[in-house]
PyMOL Python script that loads the backbone (N, CA, C, O; Angstrom):
from pymol import cmd

cmd.read_pdbstr("""\
ATOM      1  N   MET A   1       1.443  -1.062  -0.176  1.00  0.00           N
ATOM      2  CA  MET A   1      -0.251  -0.200  -0.225  1.00  0.00           C
ATOM      3  C   MET A   1       1.236   1.315   0.143  1.00  0.00           C
ATOM      4  O   MET A   1       2.202   1.432   0.897  1.00  0.00           O
ATOM      5  N   ASP A   2       0.587   2.119  -0.887  1.00  0.00           N
ATOM      6  CA  ASP A   2       1.519   3.114  -1.471  1.00  0.00           C
ATOM      7  C   ASP A   2       0.936   4.365  -0.327  1.00  0.00           C
ATOM      8  O   ASP A   2      -0.209   4.649  -0.678  1.00  0.00           O
ATOM      9  N   LEU A   3       1.349   5.195   0.914  1.00  0.00           N
ATOM     10  CA  LEU A   3       1.206   6.083   1.297  1.00  0.00           C
ATOM     11  C   LEU A   3       1.179   7.367   1.373  1.00  0.00           C
ATOM     12  O   LEU A   3       2.382   7.520   1.586  1.00  0.00           O
ATOM     13  N   TYR A   4       0.793   8.331   1.368  1.00  0.00           N
ATOM     14  CA  TYR A   4       1.533   9.906   0.778  1.00  0.00           C
ATOM     15  C   TYR A   4       2.140  10.477   2.259  1.00  0.00           C
ATOM     16  O   TYR A   4       1.438  10.398   3.267  1.00  0.00           O
ATOM     17  N   GLY A   5       3.620  11.108   2.306  1.00  0.00           N
ATOM     18  CA  GLY A   5       3.814  11.642   4.140  1.00  0.00           C
ATOM     19  C   GLY A   5       3.278  12.556   4.502  1.00  0.00           C
ATOM     20  O   GLY A   5       3.742  12.975   5.562  1.00  0.00           O
ATOM     21  N   GLY A   6       2.134  13.338   3.949  1.00  0.00           N
ATOM     22  CA  GLY A   6       1.592  14.513   3.623  1.00  0.00           C
ATOM     23  C   GLY A   6       0.208  13.740   5.340  1.00  0.00           C
ATOM     24  O   GLY A   6      -0.071  14.174   6.457  1.00  0.00           O
ATOM     25  N   VAL A   7      -0.266  12.309   4.404  1.00  0.00           N
ATOM     26  CA  VAL A   7      -1.172  12.373   4.955  1.00  0.00           C
ATOM     27  C   VAL A   7      -0.682  11.403   6.739  1.00  0.00           C
ATOM     28  O   VAL A   7      -1.455  11.160   7.665  1.00  0.00           O
ATOM     29  N   LEU A   8       0.778  11.074   6.648  1.00  0.00           N
ATOM     30  CA  LEU A   8       1.441   9.873   8.312  1.00  0.00           C
ATOM     31  C   LEU A   8       1.593  11.439   8.587  1.00  0.00           C
ATOM     32  O   LEU A   8       1.726  11.454   7.364  1.00  0.00           O
ATOM     33  N   THR A   9       1.671  12.360   8.865  1.00  0.00           N
ATOM     34  CA  THR A   9       1.999  14.180   8.893  1.00  0.00           C
ATOM     35  C   THR A   9       0.959  14.663   9.558  1.00  0.00           C
ATOM     36  O   THR A   9       0.864  15.133  10.692  1.00  0.00           O
ATOM     37  N   GLN A  10      -0.006  14.442   8.488  1.00  0.00           N
ATOM     38  CA  GLN A  10      -1.746  15.201   9.326  1.00  0.00           C
ATOM     39  C   GLN A  10      -2.340  13.930  10.709  1.00  0.00           C
ATOM     40  O   GLN A  10      -3.010  14.189  11.709  1.00  0.00           O
ATOM     41  N   ASN A  11      -1.836  12.703  10.298  1.00  0.00           N
ATOM     42  CA  ASN A  11      -2.722  11.923  11.427  1.00  0.00           C
ATOM     43  C   ASN A  11      -2.214  11.811  12.559  1.00  0.00           C
ATOM     44  O   ASN A  11      -3.030  11.162  13.214  1.00  0.00           O
ATOM     45  N   ALA A  12      -1.391  12.044  13.156  1.00  0.00           N
ATOM     46  CA  ALA A  12      -0.045  12.479  13.805  1.00  0.00           C
ATOM     47  C   ALA A  12       0.319  13.379  13.870  1.00  0.00           C
ATOM     48  O   ALA A  12       1.373  13.327  14.505  1.00  0.00           O
ATOM     49  N   VAL A  13      -0.025  14.811  13.425  1.00  0.00           N
ATOM     50  CA  VAL A  13      -0.665  16.334  14.343  1.00  0.00           C
ATOM     51  C   VAL A  13      -1.789  16.200  15.037  1.00  0.00           C
ATOM     52  O   VAL A  13      -2.060  16.797  16.079  1.00  0.00           O
ATOM     53  N   GLY A  14      -3.009  14.767  14.001  1.00  0.00           N
ATOM     54  CA  GLY A  14      -4.825  15.132  14.578  1.00  0.00           C
ATOM     55  C   GLY A  14      -4.556  14.976  15.787  1.00  0.00           C
ATOM     56  O   GLY A  14      -5.011  15.614  16.737  1.00  0.00           O
ATOM     57  N   GLY A  15      -3.325  13.574  15.798  1.00  0.00           N
ATOM     58  CA  GLY A  15      -3.853  12.633  17.424  1.00  0.00           C
ATOM     59  C   GLY A  15      -3.253  13.268  18.323  1.00  0.00           C
ATOM     60  O   GLY A  15      -3.843  13.141  19.395  1.00  0.00           O
ATOM     61  N   THR A  16      -2.375  13.878  18.386  1.00  0.00           N
ATOM     62  CA  THR A  16      -1.770  14.989  19.122  1.00  0.00           C
ATOM     63  C   THR A  16      -2.249  15.883  19.727  1.00  0.00           C
ATOM     64  O   THR A  16      -2.127  16.098  20.933  1.00  0.00           O
ATOM     65  N   ALA A  17      -3.154  16.814  18.538  1.00  0.00           N
ATOM     66  CA  ALA A  17      -4.383  18.056  19.238  1.00  0.00           C
ATOM     67  C   ALA A  17      -5.011  17.593  19.894  1.00  0.00           C
ATOM     68  O   ALA A  17      -5.394  18.292  20.832  1.00  0.00           O
ATOM     69  N   ARG A  18      -5.549  16.034  19.817  1.00  0.00           N
ATOM     70  CA  ARG A  18      -7.008  15.633  20.338  1.00  0.00           C
ATOM     71  C   ARG A  18      -6.595  15.427  22.013  1.00  0.00           C
ATOM     72  O   ARG A  18      -7.261  15.549  23.041  1.00  0.00           O
ATOM     73  N   ASP A  19      -5.324  15.096  21.781  1.00  0.00           N
ATOM     74  CA  ASP A  19      -4.995  13.829  22.965  1.00  0.00           C
ATOM     75  C   ASP A  19      -4.555  15.460  24.153  1.00  0.00           C
ATOM     76  O   ASP A  19      -4.489  15.430  25.382  1.00  0.00           O
ATOM     77  N   ILE A  20      -4.398  16.314  23.528  1.00  0.00           N
ATOM     78  CA  ILE A  20      -3.933  18.097  24.149  1.00  0.00           C
ATOM     79  C   ILE A  20      -5.109  18.453  25.169  1.00  0.00           C
ATOM     80  O   ILE A  20      -5.319  18.787  26.336  1.00  0.00           O
ATOM     81  N   GLN A  21      -5.778  18.144  23.881  1.00  0.00           N
ATOM     82  CA  GLN A  21      -7.472  18.736  24.113  1.00  0.00           C
ATOM     83  C   GLN A  21      -8.146  18.140  25.453  1.00  0.00           C
ATOM     84  O   GLN A  21      -8.669  18.780  26.365  1.00  0.00           O
ATOM     85  N   MET A  22      -8.007  16.858  25.338  1.00  0.00           N
ATOM     86  CA  MET A  22      -8.304  15.915  25.452  1.00  0.00           C
ATOM     87  C   MET A  22      -7.894  16.133  27.611  1.00  0.00           C
ATOM     88  O   MET A  22      -8.647  16.001  28.576  1.00  0.00           O
ATOM     89  N   HIS A  23      -6.901  16.374  27.552  1.00  0.00           N
ATOM     90  CA  HIS A  23      -5.966  16.287  28.802  1.00  0.00           C
ATOM     91  C   HIS A  23      -6.730  17.639  29.111  1.00  0.00           C
ATOM     92  O   HIS A  23      -7.588  17.299  29.925  1.00  0.00           O
ATOM     93  N   GLY A  24      -6.861  19.001  28.880  1.00  0.00           N
ATOM     94  CA  GLY A  24      -7.436  20.121  29.247  1.00  0.00           C
ATOM     95  C   GLY A  24      -8.837  19.460  28.879  1.00  0.00           C
ATOM     96  O   GLY A  24      -8.222  18.713  28.118  1.00  0.00           O
ATOM     97  N   MET A  25     -10.097  19.070  28.729  1.00  0.00           N
ATOM     98  CA  MET A  25     -11.049  18.913  28.955  1.00  0.00           C
ATOM     99  C   MET A  25     -11.045  18.203  30.372  1.00  0.00           C
ATOM    100  O   MET A  25     -11.481  18.727  31.397  1.00  0.00           O
ATOM    101  N   GLU A  26     -10.440  16.820  30.276  1.00  0.00           N
ATOM    102  CA  GLU A  26     -10.191  16.751  31.945  1.00  0.00           C
ATOM    103  C   GLU A  26     -10.044  17.335  32.726  1.00  0.00           C
ATOM    104  O   GLU A  26     -10.801  17.329  33.697  1.00  0.00           O
ATOM    105  N   ASN A  27      -8.754  18.265  32.597  1.00  0.00           N
ATOM    106  CA  ASN A  27      -8.494  19.272  33.864  1.00  0.00           C
ATOM    107  C   ASN A  27      -9.953  20.274  34.083  1.00  0.00           C
ATOM    108  O   ASN A  27     -10.680  19.905  35.006  1.00  0.00           O
ATOM    109  N   VAL A  28     -10.171  20.866  33.701  1.00  0.00           N
ATOM    110  CA  VAL A  28     -12.265  21.548  33.566  1.00  0.00           C
ATOM    111  C   VAL A  28     -12.670  20.778  34.311  1.00  0.00           C
ATOM    112  O   VAL A  28     -13.097  21.176  35.395  1.00  0.00           O
ATOM    113  N   THR A  29     -12.675  19.383  33.978  1.00  0.00           N
ATOM    114  CA  THR A  29     -14.188  19.081  34.450  1.00  0.00           C
ATOM    115  C   THR A  29     -13.870  18.347  35.586  1.00  0.00           C
ATOM    116  O   THR A  29     -14.849  17.830  36.126  1.00  0.00           O
ATOM    117  N   ARG A  30     -12.575  18.107  36.216  1.00  0.00           N
ATOM    118  CA  ARG A  30     -11.915  18.490  37.805  1.00  0.00           C
ATOM    119  C   ARG A  30     -12.291  19.823  38.441  1.00  0.00           C
ATOM    120  O   ARG A  30     -12.870  19.812  39.527  1.00  0.00           O
ATOM    121  N   LEU A  31     -11.981  21.040  37.796  1.00  0.00           N
ATOM    122  CA  LEU A  31     -12.312  22.096  38.088  1.00  0.00           C
ATOM    123  C   LEU A  31     -14.092  22.585  38.468  1.00  0.00           C
ATOM    124  O   LEU A  31     -14.635  23.650  38.762  1.00  0.00           O
ATOM    125  N   GLY A  32     -14.565  21.162  38.267  1.00  0.00           N
ATOM    126  CA  GLY A  32     -15.783  22.120  38.093  1.00  0.00           C
ATOM    127  C   GLY A  32     -16.606  22.259  37.289  1.00  0.00           C
ATOM    128  O   GLY A  32     -17.760  22.063  37.671  1.00  0.00           O
ATOM    129  N   TYR A  33     -16.373  22.666  35.796  1.00  0.00           N
ATOM    130  CA  TYR A  33     -16.662  22.694  35.023  1.00  0.00           C
ATOM    131  C   TYR A  33     -17.242  21.036  33.975  1.00  0.00           C
ATOM    132  O   TYR A  33     -16.556  20.081  33.612  1.00  0.00           O
ATOM    133  N   PRO A  34     -18.616  21.291  33.791  1.00  0.00           N
ATOM    134  CA  PRO A  34     -19.713  20.473  33.082  1.00  0.00           C
ATOM    135  C   PRO A  34     -19.304  20.652  31.842  1.00  0.00           C
ATOM    136  O   PRO A  34     -19.643  21.714  31.321  1.00  0.00           O
ATOM    137  N   ILE A  35     -18.299  19.484  30.857  1.00  0.00           N
ATOM    138  CA  ILE A  35     -18.160  19.133  29.572  1.00  0.00           C
ATOM    139  C   ILE A  35     -19.486  18.930  28.390  1.00  0.00           C
ATOM    140  O   ILE A  35     -19.832  17.810  28.013  1.00  0.00           O
ATOM    141  N   VAL A  36     -20.185  20.307  27.864  1.00  0.00           N
ATOM    142  CA  VAL A  36     -21.599  20.143  27.060  1.00  0.00           C
ATOM    143  C   VAL A  36     -20.734  19.741  25.557  1.00  0.00           C
ATOM    144  O   VAL A  36     -20.336  18.580  25.462  1.00  0.00           O
ATOM    145  N   MET A  37     -20.585  20.262  24.935  1.00  0.00           N
ATOM    146  CA  MET A  37     -20.091  19.920  23.983  1.00  0.00           C
ATOM    147  C   MET A  37     -18.696  20.320  23.636  1.00  0.00           C
ATOM    148  O   MET A  37     -18.405  21.326  24.282  1.00  0.00           O
ATOM    149  N   HIS A  38     -17.529  19.847  22.717  1.00  0.00           N
ATOM    150  CA  HIS A  38     -16.979  19.849  21.947  1.00  0.00           C
ATOM    151  C   HIS A  38     -16.543  19.792  20.226  1.00  0.00           C
ATOM    152  O   HIS A  38     -17.518  19.441  19.561  1.00  0.00           O
ATOM    153  N   THR A  39     -15.787  19.954  19.713  1.00  0.00           N
ATOM    154  CA  THR A  39     -15.389  19.812  18.335  1.00  0.00           C
ATOM    155  C   THR A  39     -14.120  20.069  18.782  1.00  0.00           C
ATOM    156  O   THR A  39     -13.707  20.217  19.932  1.00  0.00           O
ATOM    157  N   TYR A  40     -13.093  20.133  16.870  1.00  0.00           N
ATOM    158  CA  TYR A  40     -11.669  19.933  16.638  1.00  0.00           C
ATOM    159  C   TYR A  40     -10.738  20.887  17.463  1.00  0.00           C
ATOM    160  O   TYR A  40      -9.591  20.559  17.765  1.00  0.00           O
ATOM    161  N   ASP A  41     -11.361  22.211  17.843  1.00  0.00           N
ATOM    162  CA  ASP A  41     -10.376  22.665  18.379  1.00  0.00           C
ATOM    163  C   ASP A  41     -11.433  24.291  19.168  1.00  0.00           C
ATOM    164  O   ASP A  41     -11.170  25.494  19.191  1.00  0.00           O
ATOM    165  N   GLU A  42     -12.478  23.573  19.630  1.00  0.00           N
ATOM    166  CA  GLU A  42     -13.681  24.377  21.001  1.00  0.00           C
ATOM    167  C   GLU A  42     -13.533  23.483  21.677  1.00  0.00           C
ATOM    168  O   GLU A  42     -13.272  22.338  21.306  1.00  0.00           O
ATOM    169  N   THR A  43     -13.754  24.078  23.391  1.00  0.00           N
ATOM    170  CA  THR A  43     -14.266  23.065  23.921  1.00  0.00           C
ATOM    171  C   THR A  43     -15.738  23.699  24.558  1.00  0.00           C
ATOM    172  O   THR A  43     -15.712  24.903  24.301  1.00  0.00           O
ATOM    173  N   VAL A  44     -17.072  23.340  25.324  1.00  0.00           N
ATOM    174  CA  VAL A  44     -17.644  24.263  25.818  1.00  0.00           C
ATOM    175  C   VAL A  44     -18.820  24.158  26.940  1.00  0.00           C
ATOM    176  O   VAL A  44     -19.902  23.888  26.419  1.00  0.00           O
ATOM    177  N   SER A  45     -18.855  24.263  27.946  1.00  0.00           N
ATOM    178  CA  SER A  45     -18.596  24.132  29.119  1.00  0.00           C
ATOM    179  C   SER A  45     -20.022  24.941  29.261  1.00  0.00           C
ATOM    180  O   SER A  45     -20.233  25.771  28.376  1.00  0.00           O
ATOM    181  N   GLU A  46     -21.092  24.776  30.353  1.00  0.00           N
ATOM    182  CA  GLU A  46     -23.089  24.904  31.036  1.00  0.00           C
ATOM    183  C   GLU A  46     -22.860  25.023  32.276  1.00  0.00           C
ATOM    184  O   GLU A  46     -23.012  24.090  33.064  1.00  0.00           O
ATOM    185  N   ILE A  47     -22.296  26.685  32.746  1.00  0.00           N
ATOM    186  CA  ILE A  47     -22.137  26.797  34.571  1.00  0.00           C
ATOM    187  C   ILE A  47     -23.723  26.781  34.842  1.00  0.00           C
ATOM    188  O   ILE A  47     -24.604  26.479  34.037  1.00  0.00           O
ATOM    189  N   SER A  48     -23.863  27.188  36.199  1.00  0.00           N
ATOM    190  CA  SER A  48     -25.350  27.219  36.770  1.00  0.00           C
ATOM    191  C   SER A  48     -25.111  29.180  37.255  1.00  0.00           C
ATOM    192  O   SER A  48     -24.163  29.723  37.822  1.00  0.00           O
ATOM    193  N   GLU A  49     -25.857  29.516  36.953  1.00  0.00           N
ATOM    194  CA  GLU A  49     -25.751  31.581  37.183  1.00  0.00           C
ATOM    195  C   GLU A  49     -25.328  31.800  38.868  1.00  0.00           C
ATOM    196  O   GLU A  49     -24.633  32.668  39.397  1.00  0.00           O
ATOM    197  N   ARG A  50     -26.269  30.291  39.617  1.00  0.00           N
ATOM    198  CA  ARG A  50     -25.831  30.080  41.076  1.00  0.00           C
ATOM    199  C   ARG A  50     -23.782  29.581  41.157  1.00  0.00           C
ATOM    200  O   ARG A  50     -23.276  29.858  42.245  1.00  0.00           O
ATOM    201  N   CYS A  51     -23.172  29.174  40.492  1.00  0.00           N
ATOM    202  CA  CYS A  51     -21.778  28.445  40.288  1.00  0.00           C
ATOM    203  C   CYS A  51     -21.092  28.921  41.564  1.00  0.00           C
ATOM    204  O   CYS A  51     -20.504  28.123  42.294  1.00  0.00           O
ATOM    205  N   ASP A  52     -21.147  29.847  41.751  1.00  0.00           N
ATOM    206  CA  ASP A  52     -19.989  30.465  42.447  1.00  0.00           C
ATOM    207  C   ASP A  52     -20.457  33.052  42.492  1.00  0.00           C
ATOM    208  O   ASP A  52     -20.003  33.989  41.834  1.00  0.00           O
ATOM    209  N   PRO A  53     -21.807  32.915  43.976  1.00  0.00           N
ATOM    210  CA  PRO A  53     -21.911  34.276  43.491  1.00  0.00           C
ATOM    211  C   PRO A  53     -20.564  35.553  43.090  1.00  0.00           C
ATOM    212  O   PRO A  53     -20.425  36.668  42.586  1.00  0.00           O
ATOM    213  N   GLY A  54     -19.992  34.734  43.559  1.00  0.00           N
ATOM    214  CA  GLY A  54     -18.519  35.683  43.871  1.00  0.00           C
ATOM    215  C   GLY A  54     -17.817  36.222  42.873  1.00  0.00           C
ATOM    216  O   GLY A  54     -17.443  37.395  42.880  1.00  0.00           O
ATOM    217  N   LEU A  55     -17.579  35.355  41.898  1.00  0.00           N
ATOM    218  CA  LEU A  55     -17.462  35.272  40.367  1.00  0.00           C
ATOM    219  C   LEU A  55     -17.977  35.734  40.345  1.00  0.00           C
ATOM    220  O   LEU A  55     -19.065  35.730  40.921  1.00  0.00           O
ATOM    221  N   GLU A  56     -17.179  37.003  39.125  1.00  0.00           N
ATOM    222  CA  GLU A  56     -17.633  37.566  37.866  1.00  0.00           C
ATOM    223  C   GLU A  56     -17.956  36.481  36.309  1.00  0.00           C
ATOM    224  O   GLU A  56     -17.448  35.389  36.563  1.00  0.00           O
ATOM    225  N   PRO A  57     -18.367  36.461  35.393  1.00  0.00           N
ATOM    226  CA  PRO A  57     -18.728  36.181  34.623  1.00  0.00           C
ATOM    227  C   PRO A  57     -16.956  35.491  33.898  1.00  0.00           C
ATOM    228  O   PRO A  57     -16.535  34.361  33.651  1.00  0.00           O
ATOM    229  N   ASP A  58     -16.321  37.019  33.775  1.00  0.00           N
ATOM    230  CA  ASP A  58     -14.837  37.089  33.001  1.00  0.00           C
ATOM    231  C   ASP A  58     -13.721  35.812  33.527  1.00  0.00           C
ATOM    232  O   ASP A  58     -12.953  35.090  32.892  1.00  0.00           O
ATOM    233  N   ASP A  59     -14.150  35.965  35.463  1.00  0.00           N
ATOM    234  CA  ASP A  59     -13.541  35.278  36.137  1.00  0.00           C
ATOM    235  C   ASP A  59     -13.327  33.950  35.702  1.00  0.00           C
ATOM    236  O   ASP A  59     -12.277  33.359  35.952  1.00  0.00           O
ATOM    237  N   TYR A  60     -14.669  33.221  34.786  1.00  0.00           N
ATOM    238  CA  TYR A  60     -14.690  32.223  35.253  1.00  0.00           C
ATOM    239  C   TYR A  60     -14.204  31.245  33.417  1.00  0.00           C
ATOM    240  O   TYR A  60     -14.042  30.045  33.195  1.00  0.00           O
ATOM    241  N   VAL A  61     -14.142  32.147  32.724  1.00  0.00           N
ATOM    242  CA  VAL A  61     -13.296  32.559  31.703  1.00  0.00           C
ATOM    243  C   VAL A  61     -12.056  32.162  31.690  1.00  0.00           C
ATOM    244  O   VAL A  61     -11.539  31.152  31.213  1.00  0.00           O
ATOM    245  N   LYS A  62     -11.491  33.333  32.439  1.00  0.00           N
ATOM    246  CA  LYS A  62      -9.801  33.237  32.652  1.00  0.00           C
ATOM    247  C   LYS A  62      -9.591  31.910  33.456  1.00  0.00           C
ATOM    248  O   LYS A  62      -8.511  31.323  33.517  1.00  0.00           O
ATOM    249  N   HIS A  63     -11.135  31.370  34.271  1.00  0.00           N
ATOM    250  CA  HIS A  63      -9.818  30.127  35.171  1.00  0.00           C
ATOM    251  C   HIS A  63      -9.882  29.069  34.211  1.00  0.00           C
ATOM    252  O   HIS A  63      -8.950  28.313  33.936  1.00  0.00           O
ATOM    253  N   PHE A  64     -11.435  29.048  33.539  1.00  0.00           N
ATOM    254  CA  PHE A  64     -12.010  27.314  32.442  1.00  0.00           C
ATOM    255  C   PHE A  64     -10.867  27.714  31.740  1.00  0.00           C
ATOM    256  O   PHE A  64     -10.152  26.989  32.432  1.00  0.00           O
ATOM    257  N   GLU A  65      -9.752  28.439  30.667  1.00  0.00           N
ATOM    258  CA  GLU A  65      -8.856  28.471  29.697  1.00  0.00           C
ATOM    259  C   GLU A  65      -7.570  28.130  30.391  1.00  0.00           C
ATOM    260  O   GLU A  65      -6.710  27.370  29.946  1.00  0.00           O
ATOM    261  N   ALA A  66      -7.529  28.901  31.750  1.00  0.00           N
ATOM    262  CA  ALA A  66      -6.113  27.921  32.441  1.00  0.00           C
ATOM    263  C   ALA A  66      -6.517  26.338  32.952  1.00  0.00           C
ATOM    264  O   ALA A  66      -5.714  25.499  33.362  1.00  0.00           O
ATOM    265  N   GLY A  67      -7.615  26.218  32.843  1.00  0.00           N
ATOM    266  CA  GLY A  67      -7.187  24.828  32.573  1.00  0.00           C
ATOM    267  C   GLY A  67      -7.266  23.935  31.661  1.00  0.00           C
ATOM    268  O   GLY A  67      -6.893  22.765  31.747  1.00  0.00           O
ATOM    269  N   LEU A  68      -7.770  24.481  30.738  1.00  0.00           N
ATOM    270  CA  LEU A  68      -7.164  24.305  29.186  1.00  0.00           C
ATOM    271  C   LEU A  68      -5.594  24.339  28.916  1.00  0.00           C
ATOM    272  O   LEU A  68      -4.666  23.585  28.625  1.00  0.00           O
ATOM    273  N   ASN A  69      -5.808  25.383  29.132  1.00  0.00           N
ATOM    274  CA  ASN A  69      -3.822  25.568  29.351  1.00  0.00           C
ATOM    275  C   ASN A  69      -3.140  25.523  30.104  1.00  0.00           C
ATOM    276  O   ASN A  69      -2.354  26.427  30.385  1.00  0.00           O
ATOM    277  N   ASP A  70      -3.262  24.152  30.819  1.00  0.00           N
ATOM    278  CA  ASP A  70      -2.134  23.032  31.940  1.00  0.00           C
ATOM    279  C   ASP A  70      -2.171  21.646  31.050  1.00  0.00           C
ATOM    280  O   ASP A  70      -2.977  20.720  30.953  1.00  0.00           O
ATOM    281  N   LEU A  71      -0.513  22.057  30.266  1.00  0.00           N
ATOM    282  CA  LEU A  71      -0.474  21.081  29.508  1.00  0.00           C
ATOM    283  C   LEU A  71      -0.214  19.624  29.540  1.00  0.00           C
ATOM    284  O   LEU A  71      -0.614  19.271  30.650  1.00  0.00           O
ATOM    285  N   PRO A  72       0.262  18.555  28.885  1.00  0.00           N
ATOM    286  CA  PRO A  72       0.881  17.513  29.586  1.00  0.00           C
ATOM    287  C   PRO A  72       1.681  17.394  29.588  1.00  0.00           C
ATOM    288  O   PRO A  72       2.241  17.735  28.546  1.00  0.00           O
ATOM    289  N   ALA A  73       2.362  16.948  30.441  1.00  0.00           N
ATOM    290  CA  ALA A  73       4.473  16.810  30.108  1.00  0.00           C
ATOM    291  C   ALA A  73       5.160  17.457  29.254  1.00  0.00           C
ATOM    292  O   ALA A  73       5.925  18.406  29.079  1.00  0.00           O
ATOM    293  N   TYR A  74       4.498  16.420  28.679  1.00  0.00           N
ATOM    294  CA  TYR A  74       5.483  16.105  27.294  1.00  0.00           C
ATOM    295  C   TYR A  74       5.198  17.451  26.767  1.00  0.00           C
ATOM    296  O   TYR A  74       6.073  17.773  25.963  1.00  0.00           O
ATOM    297  N   ALA A  75       4.394  18.258  26.908  1.00  0.00           N
ATOM    298  CA  ALA A  75       3.321  19.049  25.368  1.00  0.00           C
ATOM    299  C   ALA A  75       4.366  20.135  26.062  1.00  0.00           C
ATOM    300  O   ALA A  75       4.761  20.705  25.044  1.00  0.00           O
ATOM    301  N   LYS A  76       5.098  20.812  27.228  1.00  0.00           N
ATOM    302  CA  LYS A  76       5.191  21.728  28.429  1.00  0.00           C
ATOM    303  C   LYS A  76       6.354  22.552  27.393  1.00  0.00           C
ATOM    304  O   LYS A  76       7.403  22.072  26.964  1.00  0.00           O
ATOM    305  N   GLY A  77       5.854  23.813  27.171  1.00  0.00           N
ATOM    306  CA  GLY A  77       6.872  24.952  26.387  1.00  0.00           C
ATOM    307  C   GLY A  77       6.312  24.888  25.163  1.00  0.00           C
ATOM    308  O   GLY A  77       6.963  25.568  24.370  1.00  0.00           O
ATOM    309  N   TRP A  78       5.027  24.159  24.487  1.00  0.00           N
ATOM    310  CA  TRP A  78       4.779  24.061  23.144  1.00  0.00           C
ATOM    311  C   TRP A  78       3.858  25.813  22.821  1.00  0.00           C
ATOM    312  O   TRP A  78       2.814  26.428  23.041  1.00  0.00           O
ATOM    313  N   PRO A  79       4.714  25.870  22.399  1.00  0.00           N
ATOM    314  CA  PRO A  79       3.156  27.192  21.695  1.00  0.00           C
ATOM    315  C   PRO A  79       1.273  26.947  21.086  1.00  0.00           C
ATOM    316  O   PRO A  79       0.617  27.266  20.094  1.00  0.00           O
ATOM    317  N   ILE A  80       1.035  26.208  22.380  1.00  0.00           N
ATOM    318  CA  ILE A  80      -0.452  25.581  22.501  1.00  0.00           C
ATOM    319  C   ILE A  80      -1.325  26.747  23.263  1.00  0.00           C
ATOM    320  O   ILE A  80      -0.911  26.814  24.420  1.00  0.00           O
ATOM    321  N   PHE A  81      -2.358  27.669  23.036  1.00  0.00           N
ATOM    322  CA  PHE A  81      -2.901  27.841  25.003  1.00  0.00           C
ATOM    323  C   PHE A  81      -4.839  28.604  24.121  1.00  0.00           C
ATOM    324  O   PHE A  81      -5.085  29.410  23.223  1.00  0.00           O
ATOM    325  N   ALA A  82      -5.423  28.026  24.752  1.00  0.00           N
ATOM    326  CA  ALA A  82      -6.437  29.025  24.651  1.00  0.00           C
ATOM    327  C   ALA A  82      -6.843  30.361  24.939  1.00  0.00           C
ATOM    328  O   ALA A  82      -6.580  30.943  25.991  1.00  0.00           O
ATOM    329  N   ARG A  83      -7.636  30.943  23.769  1.00  0.00           N
ATOM    330  CA  ARG A  83      -8.073  31.928  24.772  1.00  0.00           C
ATOM    331  C   ARG A  83      -9.157  32.643  23.871  1.00  0.00           C
ATOM    332  O   ARG A  83      -9.754  32.257  22.866  1.00  0.00           O
ATOM    333  N   GLY A  84      -9.193  33.681  24.504  1.00  0.00           N
ATOM    334  CA  GLY A  84     -10.566  34.182  23.675  1.00  0.00           C
ATOM    335  C   GLY A  84     -11.418  33.860  24.505  1.00  0.00           C
ATOM    336  O   GLY A  84     -12.332  34.678  24.608  1.00  0.00           O
ATOM    337  N   GLY A  85     -11.501  32.694  25.351  1.00  0.00           N
ATOM    338  CA  GLY A  85     -13.049  32.851  25.389  1.00  0.00           C
ATOM    339  C   GLY A  85     -14.726  33.753  26.090  1.00  0.00           C
ATOM    340  O   GLY A  85     -14.812  34.817  26.704  1.00  0.00           O
ATOM    341  N   TRP A  86     -15.285  33.259  25.873  1.00  0.00           N
ATOM    342  CA  TRP A  86     -16.339  34.342  26.753  1.00  0.00           C
ATOM    343  C   TRP A  86     -17.140  33.388  27.368  1.00  0.00           C
ATOM    344  O   TRP A  86     -16.820  32.298  27.842  1.00  0.00           O
ATOM    345  N   SER A  87     -18.612  34.132  27.277  1.00  0.00           N
ATOM    346  CA  SER A  87     -19.304  33.638  28.592  1.00  0.00           C
ATOM    347  C   SER A  87     -20.600  34.236  28.183  1.00  0.00           C
ATOM    348  O   SER A  87     -20.455  35.437  27.956  1.00  0.00           O
ATOM    349  N   GLY A  88     -21.757  33.837  28.017  1.00  0.00           N
ATOM    350  CA  GLY A  88     -22.954  34.494  27.206  1.00  0.00           C
ATOM    351  C   GLY A  88     -24.712  33.101  28.644  1.00  0.00           C
ATOM    352  O   GLY A  88     -24.555  32.394  29.639  1.00  0.00           O
ATOM    353  N   LEU A  89     -25.514  33.341  28.117  1.00  0.00           N
ATOM    354  CA  LEU A  89     -26.674  33.398  28.115  1.00  0.00           C
ATOM    355  C   LEU A  89     -27.477  31.787  27.214  1.00  0.00           C
ATOM    356  O   LEU A  89     -28.522  31.190  27.474  1.00  0.00           O
ATOM    357  N   ARG A  90     -26.095  31.461  25.801  1.00  0.00           N
ATOM    358  CA  ARG A  90     -26.826  30.723  25.256  1.00  0.00           C
ATOM    359  C   ARG A  90     -25.753  30.470  24.537  1.00  0.00           C
ATOM    360  O   ARG A  90     -24.674  30.402  25.126  1.00  0.00           O
ATOM    361  N   TYR A  91     -25.800  30.322  23.457  1.00  0.00           N
ATOM    362  CA  TYR A  91     -24.519  28.960  23.080  1.00  0.00           C
ATOM    363  C   TYR A  91     -24.902  29.943  21.337  1.00  0.00           C
ATOM    364  O   TYR A  91     -25.920  30.380  20.801  1.00  0.00           O
ATOM    365  N   GLY A  92     -23.595  29.907  21.035  1.00  0.00           N
ATOM    366  CA  GLY A  92     -23.476  31.319  19.330  1.00  0.00           C
ATOM    367  C   GLY A  92     -21.780  31.624  19.487  1.00  0.00           C
ATOM    368  O   GLY A  92     -20.933  31.577  20.380  1.00  0.00           O
ATOM    369  N   LYS A  93     -21.858  31.973  17.991  1.00  0.00           N
ATOM    370  CA  LYS A  93     -20.753  32.647  17.764  1.00  0.00           C
ATOM    371  C   LYS A  93     -21.167  34.352  17.910  1.00  0.00           C
ATOM    372  O   LYS A  93     -22.158  35.022  17.620  1.00  0.00           O
ATOM    373  N   TRP A  94     -19.706  34.654  18.581  1.00  0.00           N
ATOM    374  CA  TRP A  94     -20.061  36.342  18.658  1.00  0.00           C
ATOM    375  C   TRP A  94     -18.424  36.826  18.177  1.00  0.00           C
ATOM    376  O   TRP A  94     -17.412  36.312  18.654  1.00  0.00           O
ATOM    377  N   ASP A  95     -18.428  37.760  17.289  1.00  0.00           N
ATOM    378  CA  ASP A  95     -17.200  38.409  16.998  1.00  0.00           C
ATOM    379  C   ASP A  95     -17.403  39.897  17.489  1.00  0.00           C
ATOM    380  O   ASP A  95     -16.492  40.717  17.368  1.00  0.00           O
TER     381      ASP A  95
END
""", "prot")
cmd.dss("prot")
cmd.show_as("cartoon", "prot")
cmd.util.cbc("prot")
cmd.orient("prot")
């Protein structure tokens, strides 16, 4: 069977990206954020407004992103990070 080298690279990169995202999702789940949806580059959580009345919406986003950005040991120092999170009453794409 002939394989184009780009396919092997694509599979290795995609698999590694999935492992890193899954590590971040396990981190935020441990922090108390239930994952309700995820795609290849996005993780979505739904929390109650009564979850912690002392936190502002931006604080939740920062806390959530910090959990996603705690990389596995083999990826420490890699230029991979979550940013641009937002909070809202319902899911959507906002510019």
